C-alpha positions as a Markdown table, in Angstrom:
| # | Residue | x | y | z |
|---|---|---|---|---|
| 1 | Met | -19.9 | -12.4 | 0.1 |
| 2 | Arg | -16.3 | -13.2 | 1.2 |
| 3 | Gly | -13.8 | -10.4 | 0.7 |
| 4 | Met | -10.5 | -11.5 | -0.9 |
| 5 | Ile | -6.9 | -10.6 | -0.5 |
| 6 | His | -4.9 | -9.2 | -3.4 |
| 7 | Val | -1.1 | -8.8 | -3.5 |
| 8 | Tyr | 0.7 | -6.7 | -6.0 |
| 9 | Thr | 4.5 | -7.3 | -5.6 |
| 10 | Gly | 7.7 | -7.4 | -7.6 |
| 11 | Asn | 10.5 | -5.0 | -8.6 |
| 12 | Gly | 8.5 | -3.5 | -11.5 |
| 13 | Lys | 6.6 | -0.3 | -11.8 |
| 14 | Gly | 2.8 | -0.3 | -11.4 |
| 15 | Lys | 1.9 | -1.9 | -8.0 |
| 16 | Thr | 0.4 | 1.3 | -6.5 |
| 17 | Thr | -1.1 | 2.2 | -9.9 |
| 18 | Ala | -2.9 | -1.2 | -10.1 |
| 19 | Ala | -4.1 | -0.9 | -6.5 |
| 20 | Phe | -5.4 | 2.6 | -7.1 |
| 21 | Gly | -7.2 | 1.5 | -10.2 |
| 22 | Leu | -8.9 | -1.2 | -8.3 |
| 23 | Ala | -9.8 | 1.2 | -5.5 |
| 24 | Thr | -11.2 | 3.7 | -8.0 |
| 25 | Arg | -13.3 | 0.9 | -9.7 |
| 26 | Ala | -14.7 | -0.1 | -6.3 |
| 27 | Ala | -15.4 | 3.4 | -5.3 |
| 28 | Gly | -17.1 | 4.0 | -8.7 |
| 29 | His | -19.5 | 1.2 | -7.8 |
| 30 | Gly | -20.3 | 2.9 | -4.5 |
| 31 | Lys | -18.0 | 0.9 | -2.3 |
| 32 | Arg | -16.3 | 2.6 | 0.6 |
| 33 | Val | -12.6 | 2.6 | 0.2 |
| 34 | Leu | -9.6 | 3.3 | 2.4 |
| 35 | Phe | -6.2 | 3.8 | 0.6 |
| 36 | Ala | -3.4 | 4.0 | 3.1 |
| 37 | Gln | 0.2 | 4.8 | 1.9 |
| 38 | Phe | 3.2 | 3.8 | 4.0 |
| 39 | Leu | 6.8 | 5.1 | 3.4 |
| 40 | Lys | 5.8 | 7.7 | 0.8 |
| 41 | Gly | 5.6 | 10.8 | 3.1 |
| 42 | Gly | 8.5 | 12.9 | 2.0 |
| 43 | Arg | 7.9 | 13.2 | -1.7 |
| 44 | Gly | 5.2 | 15.8 | -1.8 |
| 45 | Glu | 1.5 | 15.1 | -2.6 |
| 46 | Ser | 1.0 | 12.1 | -4.8 |
| 47 | Gly | -1.5 | 11.8 | -7.6 |
| 48 | Glu | -3.3 | 9.2 | -5.6 |
| 49 | Val | -3.8 | 11.6 | -2.7 |
| 50 | Arg | -4.9 | 14.4 | -5.0 |
| 51 | Ala | -7.3 | 12.2 | -6.9 |
| 52 | Gly | -8.7 | 10.7 | -3.8 |
| 53 | His | -9.4 | 14.0 | -2.2 |
| 54 | Ala | -10.7 | 15.7 | -5.4 |
| 55 | Ser | -13.1 | 13.0 | -6.5 |
| 56 | Ser | -16.7 | 12.6 | -5.4 |
| 57 | Leu | -16.0 | 8.9 | -4.8 |
| 58 | Lys | -16.3 | 7.4 | -1.3 |
| 59 | Met | -12.5 | 7.1 | -0.9 |
| 60 | Thr | -10.4 | 8.0 | 2.1 |
| 61 | Val | -6.7 | 8.5 | 1.4 |
| 62 | Ile | -4.2 | 8.5 | 4.3 |
| 63 | Arg | -0.6 | 9.2 | 3.5 |
| 64 | Phe | 1.7 | 8.6 | 6.5 |
| 65 | Ala | 4.6 | 11.0 | 7.0 |
| 66 | Glu | 7.4 | 8.4 | 7.1 |
| 67 | Val | 9.8 | 8.0 | 4.2 |
| 68 | His | 11.4 | 4.9 | 2.9 |
| 69 | Pro | 15.1 | 4.5 | 3.9 |
| 70 | Arg | 16.0 | 4.3 | 0.2 |
| 71 | Phe | 14.9 | 8.0 | -0.2 |
| 72 | Asp | 16.4 | 9.1 | 3.1 |
| 73 | Pro | 19.4 | 7.0 | 4.2 |
| 74 | Thr | 19.9 | 9.1 | 7.3 |
| 75 | Val | 16.6 | 8.0 | 8.8 |
| 76 | Asp | 16.8 | 6.3 | 12.3 |
| 77 | Arg | 15.5 | 2.8 | 11.4 |
| 78 | Glu | 14.4 | 2.1 | 15.0 |
| 79 | Glu | 12.3 | 5.3 | 15.2 |
| 80 | Leu | 11.0 | 4.6 | 11.7 |
| 81 | Ala | 9.9 | 1.1 | 12.7 |
| 82 | Arg | 8.1 | 2.5 | 15.8 |
| 83 | Lys | 6.3 | 5.0 | 13.5 |
| 84 | Val | 5.4 | 2.5 | 10.9 |
| 85 | Gln | 4.0 | 0.1 | 13.5 |
| 86 | Ala | 1.9 | 3.0 | 15.0 |
| 87 | Asp | 0.6 | 3.8 | 11.5 |
| 88 | Phe | -0.3 | 0.2 | 11.0 |
| 89 | Gly | -2.1 | 0.2 | 14.3 |
| 90 | Gln | -4.1 | 3.2 | 13.2 |
| 91 | Val | -5.1 | 1.5 | 10.0 |
| 92 | Trp | -5.9 | -1.7 | 11.9 |
| 93 | Gln | -8.4 | 0.3 | 14.0 |
| 94 | Glu | -10.0 | 1.7 | 10.9 |
| 95 | Ile | -10.3 | -1.7 | 9.4 |
| 96 | Phe | -12.0 | -3.2 | 12.5 |
| 97 | Lys | -14.6 | -0.3 | 12.6 |
| 98 | Asp | -15.9 | -2.3 | 9.6 |
| 99 | Thr | -16.9 | 0.9 | 7.7 |
| 100 | Tyr | -14.9 | 0.1 | 4.6 |
| 101 | Asp | -15.5 | -2.4 | 1.8 |
| 102 | Leu | -12.0 | -2.3 | 0.3 |
| 103 | Val | -8.8 | -1.3 | 2.0 |
| 104 | Val | -5.4 | -0.8 | 0.2 |
| 105 | Leu | -2.2 | -1.0 | 2.3 |
| 106 | Asp | 0.2 | 0.6 | -0.2 |
| 107 | Glu | 3.8 | -0.5 | 0.4 |
| 108 | Val | 3.0 | -2.6 | 3.4 |
| 109 | Asp | 5.1 | -5.5 | 1.9 |
| 110 | Asn | 8.1 | -3.1 | 1.9 |
| 111 | Cys | 7.4 | -2.4 | 5.6 |
| 112 | Val | 7.6 | -6.1 | 6.4 |
| 113 | Ser | 10.6 | -6.9 | 4.1 |
| 114 | Gln | 12.6 | -3.9 | 5.5 |
| 115 | Gly | 12.0 | -5.1 | 9.0 |
| 116 | Leu | 9.9 | -2.1 | 10.0 |
| 117 | Leu | 6.7 | -4.1 | 10.6 |
| 118 | Pro | 6.7 | -7.6 | 12.0 |
| 119 | Leu | 5.4 | -10.2 | 9.5 |
| 120 | Gln | 3.2 | -11.7 | 12.2 |
| 121 | Arg | 1.2 | -8.4 | 12.5 |
| 122 | Leu | 0.4 | -8.5 | 8.8 |
| 123 | Leu | -0.4 | -12.3 | 9.0 |
| 124 | Asp | -2.7 | -11.6 | 12.0 |
| 125 | Leu | -4.5 | -8.9 | 9.9 |
| 126 | Leu | -5.0 | -11.3 | 7.0 |
| 127 | Glu | -6.4 | -13.9 | 9.4 |
| 128 | Glu | -8.6 | -11.6 | 11.4 |
| 129 | Lys | -9.9 | -9.1 | 8.9 |
| 130 | Pro | -13.6 | -8.7 | 8.6 |
| 131 | Glu | -15.0 | -11.5 | 6.4 |
| 132 | Arg | -16.5 | -9.2 | 3.8 |
| 133 | Leu | -13.5 | -6.9 | 3.5 |
| 134 | Glu | -11.5 | -6.8 | 0.2 |
| 135 | Leu | -7.9 | -6.2 | 1.2 |
| 136 | Val | -5.1 | -5.1 | -1.2 |
| 137 | Leu | -1.4 | -5.2 | -0.3 |
| 138 | Thr | 1.4 | -3.7 | -2.4 |
| 139 | Gly | 5.1 | -3.5 | -2.2 |
| 140 | Arg | 8.3 | -5.3 | -3.1 |
| 141 | Gly | 9.3 | -8.5 | -1.5 |
| 142 | Ala | 5.9 | -9.9 | -0.4 |
| 143 | Asp | 6.7 | -12.7 | 2.0 |
| 144 | Pro | 5.8 | -16.2 | 0.8 |
| 145 | Arg | 3.4 | -16.7 | 3.8 |
| 146 | Val | 1.5 | -13.6 | 2.7 |
| 147 | Ile | 1.4 | -14.8 | -0.9 |
| 148 | Glu | 0.1 | -18.2 | 0.3 |
| 149 | Lys | -2.8 | -16.5 | 2.2 |
| 150 | Ala | -3.7 | -14.2 | -0.8 |
| 151 | Asp | -6.4 | -15.0 | -3.3 |
| 152 | Tyr | -4.9 | -12.9 | -6.1 |
| 153 | Val | -1.2 | -12.4 | -6.5 |
| 154 | Thr | 0.4 | -10.3 | -9.3 |
| 155 | Glu | 4.1 | -9.8 | -9.7 |
| 156 | Met | 5.3 | -6.8 | -11.6 |
| 157 | Arg | 8.6 | -7.6 | -13.1 |
| 158 | Lys | 10.9 | -4.8 | -14.3 |
| 159 | Ile | 12.4 | -5.3 | -17.7 |
| 160 | Lys | 13.5 | -1.8 | -18.4 |
| 161 | His | 13.1 | 1.5 | -16.6 |
| 162 | Pro | 14.3 | 5.0 | -17.8 |
| 163 | Ala | 15.6 | 5.9 | -14.3 |
| 164 | Glu | 18.2 | 3.2 | -14.8 |
| 165 | Thr | 18.8 | 3.3 | -18.5 |
| 166 | Glu | 18.7 | 7.1 | -18.9 |
| 167 | Gly | 18.9 | 8.5 | -15.4 |
| 168 | Thr | 15.4 | 10.0 | -15.8 |
| 169 | Pro | 14.0 | 11.2 | -12.4 |
| 170 | Ala | 10.6 | 10.3 | -11.2 |
| 171 | Arg | 8.0 | 12.4 | -13.0 |
| 172 | Lys | 4.9 | 14.0 | -11.5 |
| 173 | Gly | 1.8 | 12.4 | -12.8 |
| 174 | Ile | 3.6 | 9.3 | -14.0 |
| 175 | Glu | 5.7 | 7.9 | -11.2 |
| 176 | Phe | 4.0 | 9.8 | -8.4 |
């Protein structure tokens, strides 16, 4: 059976949550899952990491150390781009070992839209991925060429968010 490409994008909350839900569903059916998080390294351990490690599901969770420039404006963007590209290379190698049924690349669209990962690298992955692999991409600003190659595309649209209306900080167990 052909594995499909999913994209969760947009400026609204819920992209990672939707991807993790799909990953959990797949793992619950015995599928082998890799959940790789880019640009979320500096915020402590996320609920996705904890759940992935604590469960008896066949899920591998990798959270790379790099932090999105929005959360650390002092970051050296050239060095960050080198690290993101190395992280992507590591995931690429895992994908082509062909041991996973579903792979989530959380925030990979942000990596591309922020100029940290060349779009062509992601397009090459979409073109060359193992035929049976289900691949999930998340992040704001998914490129139209990625959207065109995807089978499923969902856009999360922010209508209201308490961080902006009330100044509420991100809450453990809800936003991370």
